[in-house]
N, C-alpha and C positions, 0 to 999 in steps of 0.2 A: 712458800716452798719449804719443806722440812728436810733437814740434812740428817742422814743416819750416821750415828757414830760408829766408827770401825776401829777395832784394836787388834793387835797381834796377841794371840793367846800366850805367847812366851814373854810378853812384856813383864818386867819385874814388878810393875804396879798391879798386876793381875793375880788374884788369889781366889781360893775357894773356902767358904766358911764351913762350920760344922754341919750345916743343913745342906751342904753340897751345892750352894748357890754361888754363881760367879760374881766376884767383886772386882771393881776397877777403882783404884784410888780410895779404897775402903767403903765405897758405896755399891749397892746392887746395880749390876750392869744391864743396860738395855741398848741393843744395837747389834752389830755384826762383829763376830770374833773370827779371826783367820788363823790358819796354820800353814806354814810354808815348808817346802821341801826343795832343797837345792836352789833357793831363791825364788821359786815359783809357787803360786797359790796352790795348795794341796786340798784344803778343806775350808769351807765357809759355813759357820754356824750362825743362827739367829737366836738372840736372847731377849727376854722381857722380864724385868724385875729380878734378874739373877738366874732365871730358869731357862733352859733351852726351850724355845717356843717358835716354831715355824720351820721353814725349809733348811735342810743341810745339804750341801753339794760337795761331793768329793771328786777330785780330778786325778788323772794319770800324770806321771812325771812330765809328759810332753804337752800337758794342758788340755787334752781331750777329756770330756765329761766321763766319769767312771760310774758313779751311782748317786742317787739322791733319795732322801726320805724326809718325812715331815713329822714333827712333834707339836701338838697343839693342846691348848686348854689345860695348862697346869693350874692347880689351885692357887 
C-alpha cells in the first residue's frame, strides 16, 4: 500500500523555484498540497515532480464542495 504525502502549502519548507515548480524541503514535490481557511480544508491540489498534475478540489467555508478541475500531462 502506498501512502500519499500531504503538505500544507503554507509550510515554511514549501517554496516555488524559478520554473514555478513546487518544492518541499528543497526537492520537487509529489503528493497532495492543501490550503486551509479558518482551520478547515479549502483547497486540495495534486502535484507530480513539482508540477500541478491531477485533480484540484475547492470547498466552501462550511466544507461543502465548491468546484473541481483537473490538470494533467505536464511535460
